[in-house]
N, C-alpha and C positions, 0 to 999 in steps of 0.2 A: 381231044376230040371236040369238034365244033358243034354248035347248036343243031344245025340241019342234020348232021349224022345221027345225033342223039334222037331227033324226031323220027327218022326213018326206022331206027332199030326199034323204037317203041311201036310203031305202026305194024311192023313185021310180027312182033310179039303178040299183038292183039289179034291179027289174022290167025296165027297159029293156034292161039287159045280158043277162037271161035271154031276152027276146024275140028280140034280135039273135042271140043264140047258136043259138036254135031255127031261125031263118031260114037261117043258114049251114049248118046240118046238112042241111035240106031242099034248099038250093040246090045242094049237092054231087050230090044225085040228079038235079037238073034239068040240061037241056042248057045250054050257055053262052048260048045265044040267048035263054033266058027271063029272064035277068038284065037289070036296068036299069042306067043309068048311076050310078056312085057319087054319093051325096049329098055336100053340103059337110061339112066337118069341124065337129063341135060345139065349143061352147066348153069351156074347161078347167073341170073341176068344182073345188070347194072343197077345201082341204087337209083330210085326215082328222085324227082325234084323235091326239095324240102316243101312240106305243106305250110299253109298260112298259119300265122301265130294265133294260137287259141286265145279265148277270153281269160282275164285274170281270175284266178281261183279266189275263193273266199278266205278271209283271214282265219287261221287256225286258232285253236283254243290256247289258253295261256298255259304254259308248262309249270311244273312244280318248282317251288323255290330251291335253288341248289344249296349245297353245304358251303359254309364259309371255309375258303381256302387258307392254307397255311401262310403265315407271315413270311413275306419275302426277305431276302437279304437287304441290308441297308445299301442304298445306292451311293455312288461317289458324290462328294460335296460339289455342289453347283457352283458356277462362276459368281462372283459378287455382282449384285444388281446395281442399278443406277441409283444415285443419291436421291432419296425422296424429298418431297417439299417439306418446308418447315411446319411443324405441329402447332396447335393452339397453346396459348399460354397457360401454364399450370396454375393450381391454386397456391395461395401464399403458405409457405412453410412455417412451422413453429419457430419461435425465437430461440436463437442459440444461446449458450452460456455466456456470461459476462466476461469480457476479455480482461486481461491484466492492465493495471494502471500504466498509462504512458509515462515517459520521462517528463519531469518538471520543465516547463519551458522557461525561457529567459524572461527577467522582468521587463515589462513594457516601459515606454517613456512615461515621464511624470505628466499627469494631465494639468490643464490650466486651473487656476485658483477659482473657486466659486465665488459667488457674490457674498458679501458680508451678512451674516445672520442678524436676527432681531436680538435686542438686549434681553438677557434672561431675567427671571424673577429674582428679587433680593432674597438671599440665602438667610437661614436662621442665624441668630447671634451665636457666635462661637462662645462655648462654655468651657473653660480650662478644665483638663483632666485633674482629679484630686491627686495629690501627691502622698502616698503612703509607702514608707520605707523604714526599716530598722536594722541595726547591726550591734549585737551585745556579746560580751564575753565575761570571764571571771577573773577576779584578782588573786584567787588562791585555790588549792586543791579542794575537792569535795568528795567525801566518802572515804572508805566503804560505808554504805548505808545499810541499815538494819531492815529496811522494807522498801518497797517501790516508792520512789520519791521523785517530785518535780525538781529538775535541776534549776538552781537559782543563779541568775546572771546579774552580778552587782556592778558591772562596768558597761556603761551605755555609750557607744560612739555615735550613733545616729537614731533619731526616733521622730521622723516626719509624720504628721498626722496624729502623734501621741496615740498610736494604736497598740505599742507595746507597754503592758502594764508592769511597772518596775516592782511593784509590791508582790504580785503573784508570779512574775516571770512567764506571764502567758501573753501571746498576741491575741487581741480582741478585735474581731471585725467590726468596723463602723460603717462600711459602704459595701453594698453587694457587689461581688465581681470575682475575677480570677486572679489568684495569688500564686507566686513562687516562693518556696522556702528552702534554705539550705542549712545543713547542720554538720558540724565538724568537731569530733572529739578525740582526745588523746587519753589513753589509759595511764594508770600509774604503773610504776616499774615491777610491782609485785601483784598487781590486781587488774583483772580484766574490766573492760568497760562495756556493759551491755545497755544500749539506749534505744528508745523507741520514739519516733515522732507521732505524736497523738493529735486527733482531731476530736475536740471535746473529750468524751471518755473511750473513743475507740481508737485501738492501735492502727497505725497506717503503715509506717515504714521502719523496719528494725536496722540496727547497726551494731557491729561487734568489733571492739578494739582488743586484740589478744596480746596480754602482757609478755608472752613468751618471745616475742620479737624484740623485747627491750621495752619500748613503749608502743603499744599497739594503737594505730591510727584507724578511725572509722569515719566515713563521711557519706552523706546521701542527699538528694535533691527531690522535691515533691512539688506538683502543681495541683492546687485545690480550688474548686469553686466554693466561695463562701457567702454565707448571708449574715445579716447584722446579728451579732451576739455570739458567733461561733468563736471557739477558743483553739489555738494552736499551740502546743507546748512540747517539751522534751521530757521523757520519763526515764529515770535511772533505775535499773533493776536491782532488787535485793543483793547484797554482797558485792556490788560494783562500785568503781571509783573512777573519777576523771582528773585530769591534770588541771593546771591553772589556765592562763590566758591562751593556751593552745586550743582550747575548746571554745567554739563559737557557735552563734545562732543568728540567722539573719533572714529577711523576707521582704517582699515588696509587691505592690499591685501592678499586675500586667495590663488589665483594662477592666473598667467598670461596667455593670450592665446598663 
């Protein structure tokens, strides 16, 4: 339907409306009996043109806060994003544990000779070390003895420094220092040999030659630090006995203080 047709229809409807209104006014003055029966309802007219847009309404009040919804299901893994830019340098970390030692490297080439050094100071005059040494034995059997007794050595092979006293069969220290002593004894065929290396009046090292093996052999070595006047000697225990030149006593100075 064109625009002109629409306008014509609207004009006709307005005229009819005016006429009806006029009849209603006059009908109010007439008696009720003058009115006829109402006619049937007319058909609905067409919709009018849309009206102009109204002004914007005012903003409504803020609604109440809604309840927190249920957690949704986990979505699918997204695609890998683009590589980001390099971050800032981090702080220096703590030192790690010390590593294992590496393999020993090969020896390097020999370096050049250095310049000749200055002449050193003159050293002290060399003092020869004193010579102290002895070696003694017996010419005959000794014992059995009736009490603890010093073994007497009556055959002297060596006595450098004259430290072995032949009268007492004691070694007497003349120079402070460290000494080594050896003792070797042989029991008699029917008597044991119980011998003790003595320092002054104190026992130091025991020895035992058991006659049950025929002739029992016993030997020992001791190193002692001595000061001037100390005595070292061999003591034969009561009831013991030793053989002849198979029993020896010796010693020497290792180094002086």
